[in-house]
C-alpha positions in Angstrom: -46.9 25.7 39.2 -44.7 23.3 41.2 -45.1 20.7 38.5 -44.0 23.2 35.9 -40.9 24.1 37.9 -39.9 20.5 38.3 -40.3 19.9 34.5 -38.3 23.0 33.8 -35.5 21.9 36.1 -35.4 18.5 34.5 -35.1 20.1 31.1 -32.3 22.4 32.2 -30.4 19.4 33.7 -30.8 17.5 30.5 -29.5 20.4 28.4 -26.5 20.8 30.7 -25.6 17.2 30.6 -25.9 17.1 26.8 -23.7 20.2 26.5 -20.9 18.5 28.4 -21.3 15.0 27.0 -18.5 13.8 24.7 -19.3 14.1 21.0 -20.5 10.8 19.5 -18.0 8.9 17.4 -18.6 8.9 13.6 -20.6 5.9 12.5 -18.7 3.0 11.1 -19.2 2.3 7.4 -21.9 -0.2 6.8 -21.1 -3.3 4.6 -22.5 -3.2 1.1 -22.3 -5.6 -1.8 -20.5 -5.0 -5.2 -17.8 -2.4 -4.8 -18.0 0.1 -7.6 -14.3 0.4 -8.4 -13.3 3.2 -10.8 -9.7 1.9 -10.8 -7.6 -0.7 -9.0 -4.1 0.1 -7.7 -2.3 -1.3 -4.7 -3.8 -4.2 -2.8 -2.8 -5.9 0.4 -4.2 -8.5 2.8 -4.8 -8.4 6.6 -4.1 -11.5 8.5 -7.8 -12.4 8.6 -8.0 -12.4 4.8 -9.6 -8.9 4.3 -8.3 -7.4 1.1 -7.6 -3.7 1.2 -7.6 -2.1 -2.3 -6.7 1.4 -3.4 -9.0 3.0 -6.0 -6.7 5.8 -7.2 -9.2 7.5 -9.4 -11.7 7.8 -6.6 -9.0 8.3 -3.9 -10.8 5.7 -1.9 -9.7 2.7 0.2 -11.9 -0.4 0.0 -11.9 -3.2 2.6 -13.2 -6.3 0.7 -14.4 -9.6 2.0 -13.6 -12.2 -0.6 -15.8 -14.8 1.1 -15.9 -18.1 -0.7 -13.9 -16.6 -3.6 -10.8 -16.7 -1.4 -11.0 -20.5 -1.5 -11.9 -23.3 -3.9 -8.5 -23.7 -5.6 -5.4 -25.7 -4.7 -3.4 -24.2 -1.8 -0.4 -22.1 -2.8 0.6 -20.5 -6.1 2.0 -22.4 -9.0 4.2 -20.8 -11.7 2.3 -19.5 -14.7 4.2 -18.6 -17.9 2.8 -15.6 -20.0 0.6 -14.6 -17.1 -0.3 -11.3 -18.7 -1.4 -12.9 -22.0 -3.6 -15.4 -20.1 -5.2 -12.7 -18.0 -5.8 -10.7 -21.2 -7.5 -13.7 -22.9 -9.7 -14.2 -19.9 -10.8 -10.6 -20.1 -11.4 -10.8 -23.9 -8.5 -8.6 -25.0 -4.8 -8.8 -25.8 -1.8 -8.2 -23.5 -1.2 -4.7 -24.8 -4.6 -3.7 -23.4 -4.1 -4.7 -19.7 -1.9 -3.3 -16.9 -1.0 -5.4 -13.9 -1.1 -3.0 -11.0 -0.3 -5.2 -8.0 0.2 -8.7 -6.6 -0.8 -9.9 -3.1 -0.7 -13.4 -1.5 -3.7 -14.5 0.6 -2.5 -15.2 4.2 -4.4 -18.5 4.6 -4.6 -20.1 1.1 -1.3 -18.7 -0.2 -3.1 -18.1 -3.5 -2.0 -15.0 -5.3 -4.4 -12.2 -6.2 -3.5 -9.9 -9.1 -5.1 -6.5 -9.6 -5.5 -5.5 -13.3 -6.7 -2.6 -15.3 -8.3 -3.5 -18.7 -8.3 -0.9 -21.4 -6.7 2.5 -21.8 -7.5 6.0 -20.3 -10.9 6.8 -18.9 -12.4 3.6 -20.4 -10.1 1.3 -18.4 -11.9 -1.0 -16.0 -10.5 -3.0 -13.0 -10.5 -6.7 -12.4 -9.1 -9.1 -9.8 -7.6 -12.5 -10.8 -6.8 -15.4 -8.4 -4.0 -17.9 -9.2 -4.0 -21.1 -7.2 -1.5 -23.9 -6.4 -2.4 -25.7 -9.7 -1.8 -22.6 -11.8 -5.6 -22.2 -12.4 -6.7 -18.6 -13.1 -10.1 -17.5 -11.8 -11.7 -14.1 -12.4 -13.1 -12.8 -9.1 -16.7 -11.8 -9.3 -16.4 -8.4 -7.6 -20.2 -7.8 -8.0 -20.8 -10.4 -5.3 -18.2 -9.1 -2.8 -19.1 -7.5 0.5 -17.1 -4.3 1.3 -16.8 -1.1 3.2 -14.9 2.0 2.0 -13.4 5.3 3.1 -12.5 8.3 0.9 -9.3 10.2 1.3 -9.7 14.0 1.5 -8.1 16.6 -0.7 -7.1 14.2 -3.6 -5.1 15.7 -6.4 -7.4 17.2 -9.1 -5.0 17.1 -12.1 -5.5 14.0 -14.3 -1.8 13.4 -14.5 -1.5 13.2 -10.7 -4.7 11.3 -9.9 -2.9 7.9 -10.2 -0.6 9.1 -7.3 -3.5 9.7 -4.9 -2.7 6.2 -3.5 0.8 4.9 -4.2 1.0 2.1 -1.6 -0.9 0.5 1.2 -0.1 -1.6 4.3 -2.2 -2.9 7.2 -0.8 -3.2 10.8 -2.2 -3.1 14.3 -5.7 -2.4 13.2 -4.9 0.5 10.9 -4.5 1.0 7.2 -1.4 3.0 6.3 -1.7 4.8 3.0 0.9 6.8 1.0 0.1 9.2 -1.8 -0.4 12.8 -2.9 -2.9 15.4 -2.0 -3.9 18.7 -3.7 -2.2 20.7 -1.0 1.1 22.6 -1.5 2.8 20.3 0.9 1.5 17.4 -1.3 3.3 14.2 -0.1 1.0 12.4 2.5 0.9 9.5 4.9 -2.5 8.5 6.3 -3.2 6.2 9.2 -6.8 5.1 8.9 -8.5 3.1 11.6 -10.3 -0.1 10.6 -13.3 -0.8 10.7 -13.6 2.5 8.7 -15.3 5.6 10.0 -13.6 8.6 8.2 -10.1 9.5 7.0 -8.5 12.6 8.4 -6.3 15.0 6.4 -3.2 12.8 7.1 0.3 13.9 7.8 2.2 16.0 5.3 5.7 14.5 5.0 8.9 15.9 3.7 12.4 14.4 3.4 15.9 15.5 2.8 17.1 13.9 -0.5 20.9 13.7 -0.4 21.2 12.9 -4.2 19.0 15.9 -5.1 20.6 18.1 -2.4 17.3 19.5 -1.2 14.2 19.1 0.9 11.3 17.5 -1.0 7.6 17.9 -0.1 5.9 16.9 -3.3 7.5 13.6 -4.2 5.3 10.7 -3.1 6.4 7.6 -1.3 6.2 4.7 -3.8 6.8 1.7 -1.6 6.8 1.2 2.2 6.4 -1.3 5.0 5.4 -0.9 8.7 8.4 -1.9 10.8 9.2 -2.1 14.5 12.5 -0.6 15.8 13.3 -0.8 19.6 9.6 -1.5 20.3 8.4 1.6 18.4 6.4 1.4 15.2 7.9 3.0 12.1 7.1 3.3 8.4 10.1 2.4 6.3 9.6 4.2 3.0 11.3 4.6 -0.4 11.0 7.3 -3.0 12.1 7.9 -6.5 15.9 8.2 -7.0 16.0 6.2 -4.4 16.2 7.5 -0.7 15.2 5.1 2.1 13.4 7.0 4.9 12.0 6.1 8.3 8.9 7.8 9.9 7.9 7.1 13.5 4.2 6.3 13.5 3.8 8.3 16.7 4.4 11.4 14.7 1.7 10.8 12.1 -0.7 13.4 13.4 -3.7 14.6 11.4 -3.0 17.9 9.7 0.6 18.0 10.9 3.9 18.3 8.9 6.8 16.0 9.7 10.2 15.5 8.2 11.3 11.8 8.0 14.8 10.6 8.7 16.7 9.6 5.5 18.9 6.6 6.3 19.9 5.5 2.8 20.5 6.7 -0.8 20.4 3.9 -3.3 21.0 5.8 -6.6 19.4 8.1 -9.0 17.3 7.3 -12.1 15.2 4.7 -10.4 11.8 4.2 -8.9 11.0 1.6 -6.2 8.1 -0.8 -7.1 7.6 -3.2 -4.2 9.0 -3.9 -0.8 8.8 -7.0 1.5 10.6 -8.1 4.6 11.7 -11.6 5.5 14.1 -13.6 7.8 16.9 -15.8 6.7 19.8 -17.3 8.8 18.6 -15.6 11.9 18.7 -12.1 10.3 16.0 -9.9 8.9 16.1 -8.2 5.5 14.1 -6.0 3.2 13.8 -7.0 -0.5 12.9 -4.1 -2.8 12.2 -4.3 -6.5 13.0 -1.2 -8.7 12.4 0.0 -12.2 16.0 0.3 -13.3 18.2 -1.0 -10.4 16.9 -4.5 -10.1 16.3 -6.2 -6.7 18.0 -4.8 -3.6 18.5 -6.8 -0.4 18.8 -4.5 2.6 19.8 -5.7 6.1 17.7 -4.2 8.7 20.1 -4.5 11.7 21.5 -1.0 11.1 18.1 0.8 10.9 18.1 1.8 14.6 21.6 3.3 14.7 21.9 4.6 11.1 23.1 8.2 10.9 20.6 10.5 9.3 21.5 11.9 5.9 21.1 15.7 6.2 23.6 17.0 3.7 24.4 16.3 0.0 25.6 12.8 -0.9 28.6 13.2 -3.1 28.8 9.5 -4.1 26.1 7.7 -6.0 24.9 5.8 -2.9 25.2 6.2 0.8 23.8 5.4 4.2 22.6 1.9 5.1 24.2 -0.8 3.0 22.5 -3.0 0.4 23.4 -5.6 -2.1 22.0 -6.1 -5.6 20.4 -9.5 -6.2 21.7 -10.3 -9.7 19.8 -13.6 -10.0 16.4 -11.7 -10.0 15.8 -9.6 -13.1 12.9 -7.8 -14.7 10.7 -8.0 -11.6 7.7 -5.7 -11.8 5.6 -7.2 -8.9 6.8 -8.8 -5.7 5.2 -10.4 -2.6 6.2 -12.8 0.1 4.8 -16.3 -0.7 6.0 -18.2 2.4 9.0 -18.3 4.8 11.4 -19.4 2.1 10.1 -18.0 -1.2 8.9 -14.8 -2.8 6.4 -14.7 -5.7 7.2 -12.4 -8.6 5.9 -11.2 -11.9 8.8 -10.6 -14.2 9.9 -10.3 -17.8 8.9 -7.8 -20.4 5.4 -6.6 -21.3 4.9 -9.0 -24.3 5.4 -12.0 -22.0 5.4 -11.6 -18.2 5.8 -14.7 -16.0 4.5 -15.5 -12.5 7.1 -17.5 -10.7 8.2 -18.4 -7.1 11.8 -17.5 -6.3 13.9 -18.6 -3.3 14.5 -15.7 -0.9 18.1 -14.6 -1.3 
């Protein structure tokens, strides 16, 4: 009887300890080989060379280890004329059947990696092409790549919105920041996803006041952004269609919460931002932003901390923080930072797009 009581007491103690023990953390995603990409949108590199890629159709973020395929070519990136035609020929098609979806520079080799969709509609398939310092194009064998992935919840279901499930990516301080749309009424989202991946939460629903549109907006997605530090605090500096510039403090990106960003610039209607990089020149820091119809904008960052928020209609075409148009750069559709003094761009018109390095303005 005494033995039975001892055993019973031990069981009760174990149950009590289990009840009050902290819940186990979700397991990290295990590496696998050969990412099954339904599509390929934004791509970005971490400092260690990990490629983060957004699969918009699957609403999934992939962390890809390029392994030996990150190396092997000449360091840097050489200019390549008619880059879209040469990629199309490599993929066995013509330039009208491919779409270049992003451009990212490897942090160590300075080779450029171009994400591509081959074909049209549901039959389109993704590919990744490396360009090295000799101008050599190499098709990355994705079936040999090691990867982990994480799916974003509540992706938009409508086919015409699915491409906006992931509109831009960035990596900073051990987290992947993701902008896009959800299927929720408050549709515009910012996610902060820890890496290595476990799960993605519901993200933060974000709204802005759009001075040119004279209203609050909750359904327009962020199209280009960068993580940025202001007075030792982490922010997301983001741009939307028509073209407000907005800052979001990372500390306010709480899962399931709603938050209104602070609009600090209005850069003109009838325009969509494409890419955004930051750089230093002459002891000052700038943003360089490519756009669909307003060319390249150079934005000094020294007013970001003190810029007055835009909370009422903007009667003029532009307002808020200043910018200048870089008239020497035209037709830019993809943009990344190549090194301390140069950007790398894809520019031109669809029949003949060129990959070129350009001195930072």
